[in-house]
Structures are given as structure tokens and as C-alpha cells.
N, C-alpha and C positions, 0 to 999 in steps of 0.2 A: 348852333349859332344864334345869338340874340337878335331880336327885331331891330332893323336899321343898321346892323353891323355889316361892314363891307366884307365881301367874300374874297379872301386872299389865297384860297386854295389853288395850287398849280394844277393845270389840266393834266390828266393822265395821258401818257402816250397811247396812240392807237394800237390796239392789239394786232399783231401781224396776221395776215391772212393765212389760215391753216390749209394745208393740202392733205387730204385723206386723214385728217385728224392730227397731223404733225406740223410742227413749226418749221418754216424753211430754214435751211442751213445758211448762216451769214456768208457773204462772199468774202474771199480773201484776195487781196491784190496779187496779181500774177508776178512771177519772178522776172527779173530783167536778165540780160545776157550774162551778168556776172554771178548769177545764182542768189541775188538778194531780193527781198520783198521791198519795193519802193515804199518809203514812209515807215517801214517797220524796222529796218536795219540800216546801219550806216557802215560804209567801208571801213576796214580796219585801219587804225592809226599807224602810219609808217613808223613812228617812234616805237610803238608797241611791238611791231614786227621785228624791228632791229633789236629791241630788248630781248625778245624771245630767242633770236638767233645768237646773240651774245651769251645768253644764259645756257643755251644748248652747247655752244662751243666751249664754254668754261667747264660744263659738266663732262664733256668729252675729254678735255685735257686732264681733268681730275681723275677720271677712270684710267687714262693712259699712265699717268705718273704713279698711280696707286697699284698698277698692274691688274686692275679689275676688268680684264677682257679675256676672251677665249681664242685659241688657235687650234686647228685640227692637227692630226698626226703629220701632215705635210707642211705645217707652218702657215696655213692659210688664215688670215685675219680678216674676217668678213666685215667687221665694224670699220676698220681702217680702209678697206677697199671701198666701201660705200660712202664713207665720209670724206675721204681725201683723194684716192686714186681716180675713182670714176668721175667726180666733178671736174677734175683737171683734164681728163681725157675727153670729156664731152665738149670742151671748147674746140678742140681739133675736129672732133666728129661732126658737130653741128655747124659751127661758124666758119671753120677753115676749109674742111673738105666737103661740106654740104652733102653729107652722105644720104643716099636713098637705099632702102632695103626692100627686097622682094622675097616672097615665099617663106616668111618667118613661121607660118603655120606648119611647115614641114619639120620644124624642130619639135621633138616630143614634149608634151606637157609635163611629163614626169618620167622618172626612170633614167637609166643610163643610156648614153648614145655617144658615138664617135663622130665628131665634126671634122671633116677633112677639107682643107682649102689649099688653093695655090698660094705661092709665097713669092714676094718680090719687094723692091723698094729700097735696097741698100741697108736700111735700118728696119727692123721688124715691127714697124708701126701697124702693118696690116693685121697682125695677131692681136694687138691692143684694140684696134677699131672693131674687130670682129667680136671681141668680148663686150664692148660697149653696145654694139648692135643687139646682141642677145639679151643683155641686161635691161636695155631700155625698151626694146620692141616686143619682146616675148611677153605673153599675158601673165605668166608666172614669174617674170623678172629673174630668170635663172642665171646662175654664174657659170662661166666657161673656165674650166681648168686646163690651162695651156701646158703642152709638153715642150720643153726647151732643150736646146743643145747643151752639151757638157760645158762649152765655153762660157755660157751665161752663168753657170753656177760655180765657175772658177774665179769670177770677178768679184772682189770683196763687197762693194756697195750694191752692185746690180744683183748679185745673188740673193742678198737679204730682201731687197725690194721685190724680186721675182717670187720668192717664197711667200712673202706677205700677201701678194696679189693673187695667189692661188696656183702658181706654176710649179711644175716639178720636172725632174729629169726625164727626157724622152726615152723611156725603156718600157718593155712590155709588162714587167711585174707591177710598176706603179700605175700604168694605164689600166691594166686589168683590175687592180684593186679599186681604183676610183670608179670605173664603170660598174663594178659589182655592187658598189654602195649607192648607185643611182645618180652619179654625177655626169655632167656633160664634159667630155674631154675633147680638146682641140689639138689637132696635129697638122703639120705642114711637111708632107713627105719629100718635097723638093729640097728642103734644108738650105744650106749655104749656096748650093747650086742655083737655087731660085732667087734669093735676095741679092746674090752677087753677080747675076748675069748682066750683060751689057744692054744698053737701051735698044740696040738694033734687034735684039732677040725678045723684045717685050711681048708679053702675053702668049709666048710659046712655052708650054710646060716642059720642064726638064724631067729626067728619069725619077721615078718614085722609089728608087732603091729596091730592096728585096721584099717589100710588102709586109714588113713587120706589123704595121698598124692594122692590116687586115686580119692577121692571125690573132691579135689581141681582141678584136671585135668578135671573131668567130668563137674564141674560147669562152667569152662571156655571153654570147648570143645577143649582143646589143646591135641596134641598127646603125648603119653608116650614113651620114648626111653629107653629101658632096656640096661644097660651097665655092662659088666663083666670085672673086674680088677684082674689080676694075678701078683703077685710080692710083694704086700704090706705085706702079711703074714710073709715073711721071714726077714723083716728089723729089727724088734724087737721081736723075738720069745718069747712069754710069757710061762714060765715054771711053774709059780705059781702066785697066787694073794693073797697078805696079806690083807684080808678084814678088820680086826680090825684096822690096820694102815690107810687104806683107809677111814674108817668111822671117825677116829680121825681127818684126814686132810680134810674131806668133799669132797673126791674124789670118783668117781664111782668104782675105782679099784686102787690097787697099784701093778704094775707089777714087777715080778722078771724075768729077762732075762739072757742069757749067759754073757752079758756085763754090765748090770745094776742091782744093784748099785755097783758091784764089782770094776769096773774101774773108778768110779767117773764120772767126766764130759765126759770122753772118751766113757762112756757107752751110751751117748746120740747120738753118731754118728750112723746113720742107716747102716746096712749091705748092700753091693752093689748087691742086687738081680736083676735079669732080669725081666723087667716089660712088660706085654702085656695088651693092652686095646682093647676090642671088643665092638663096637656100634651095637646093634641089630636093625632089622627093627622096625620102629615106630608102635605103636598100636593106631589106631584112636579112638577118644572118642566123636567126634562131634555129632554122632547119638545117644548118650546116655545121653545127658545133662539133660533130664527130669527125669533120674533115679539116680541122684547124691546122693539122700538120701535113696536109697534102699540098705539095708545092704547086701543082697545077691549079688547084682550086684557089689558092692564095694569089697566084699570079693573075688568073683570069678575073678575079674580083677586083684586084688592084687596077688592072687595065680598064675595067668597066668604070671604076670611079674616076680614073684619069680622063677617059674619053668624055664622060659626063661633064666634068669641070671644063674641059677644053671647049666643048660645044656651047656651054653656057657663057664662057668668056666672049666668044664670037658674037653671041646674041646681045650681050650687054654692050659691046663696043658699037653695035649698030644703034642702040638706044642713046649712046653718048657720042655723037659725032665730033663734039668739041671737048678736048681734054680739060680745058680750063673754063668752060661755060658754066652757066647757072643751072 
């Protein structure tokens, strides 16, 4: 610099104080409750979010029309189930029935298992809600492969939807095959006796048949998980059953409820009861595989499952004093 020339050199920033010979790590703003760094990120643009959803939806439709999707040997379409069926059922599960789940840790993290539940409600919505509970609440987001009655698979449209959602005919060969490949299988031993019983008999378990579900679990050595479902009894309370009309239509029962058939199509809307689902501790069967054909072993194990579910139902009813409360 020449004599008399002004010094326009900017002052150098002060050297940060070193600790043990190292520079301090600069502080990073903490995250807020939405997981964003204040000042560093901005919330996603709603328009961009909708653009992504539309793009994903168009890609889904493109794959469907092109046939670029997979189904298993039973007709189960995982992509369709997760993208269409489950989102629709979640509206009932969360918003309409306000479902609470207990004991989901009793459902195995992997491998096959037989999930056995009580059955009620005139329409088998309890089976669908049980599938949503396992899919949404289980850490591994497992699918439940339901076993359905023959009548379900004789109905043209319902049969196809049931297959796509992962259901199959309630027979031992199909159940054993699914459990042997590590699937969760759902069964409702009460069958039509359960979903078609009158409101006066609510939460009283019907007979479990001959215990075929037990022999299927014994042959594969898979655990049995008893499940109690409270809430389905109130969605379509059956006041009477017109058996002559049911026989004429080829149905197991023809229900008369407070809303059906008096209100026409509106009578098909389920009442918004409060639902509770309890998964009980699993019952091991791997030590009984050699006794799968022993009628006494099968009967005693089926009776144990039934008593476990009945006791859990009574406990859940105490937790839910108001059938339509919050």
C-alpha cells in the first residue's frame, strides 16, 4: 500500500475459539414438531403433493390396464389390496367404528399362524376390520388371509373381490398350504351361526363346529392366536330371521333389523358402534403335530380357544360400557 492511500481491506473474521485443538461444530437449528428445520426447509407445496398423487394414480392405472401386476396361486393381488381395498376399509375402521386394538404384539412377527376370532354382525365386516387391524397395527404390516364360506365364492362379483383381497375357501388343504408358506390365516369357526344370531344372543359364542381349524394348525405346527372382537354385534342388530324367505333366496338367514328393510338402501348403512379388538397370547401347537388326528386333542384345544375368546369378550365389554360412545 502506497503512503497516504486509504486502507479499504475488510477486517478478517475472528478465528473461532478452538477446544482441544479442534474447531467447534456449528450449531444446527433444532427440528420442529413436523420434522423440518426452521429456516432450512419449507413445508411441501400442496400442489406438488397432489401432483405426486395424481402421477402415482396414473402409474397404477397404467400397470393395471397393461396387466403388469402379480397375483399368487390363490388370486391374491397385494397391490390392489393396498392401493384400493385397504384405504376404503380404513374409513370404516378409524372414522366410523373408532376401533381400538389391544395385544397386537401377540401376533407373530413372521411365519405362519392361525388367527381365530368370534363372528357376528349380520354382514362379515368383522373379518374385514380384523384384516385392517393387523395390516395397520402390526410392526411388519402383515396381511391376513381370510377363510370364507362356500357361499362367498359362489357369488359372481363378491367371489372375485374376495380372491383379490386374499381370501380363499374355508377348507383344511388351503389353510394348511397358506400357513406352511408363512402366511397369517384368519378363521371364524362360528360361521353363519355367529353372524346370523339374534341381538338377544349377542357376545355369546356359538358352537365351533368339529374343530377343523385346530387340526389344520396341528398339522403345520403353527400357533393359534385367539381374538375377541366387540362392536360388530351392534352394527345390524338382528331382531328376527325370516327363514322361509331365506330358503327361497338360498341364503342362510334373512335378517330383520331396526333399519332393514324398512329404510331401503339406507338400512344397509352400519350403525356407528365402538369397536375393540383384543389379540390374546398365542397357543403353541408344534409339540402336538403327531396328534392332529386325535379327536380328543382337537376337541380340547378348540374348547380352550373358545373359552379364551369368550373370557376376553367379557373383559372388553367392561372396557366399553357404552356401545356407541367414543
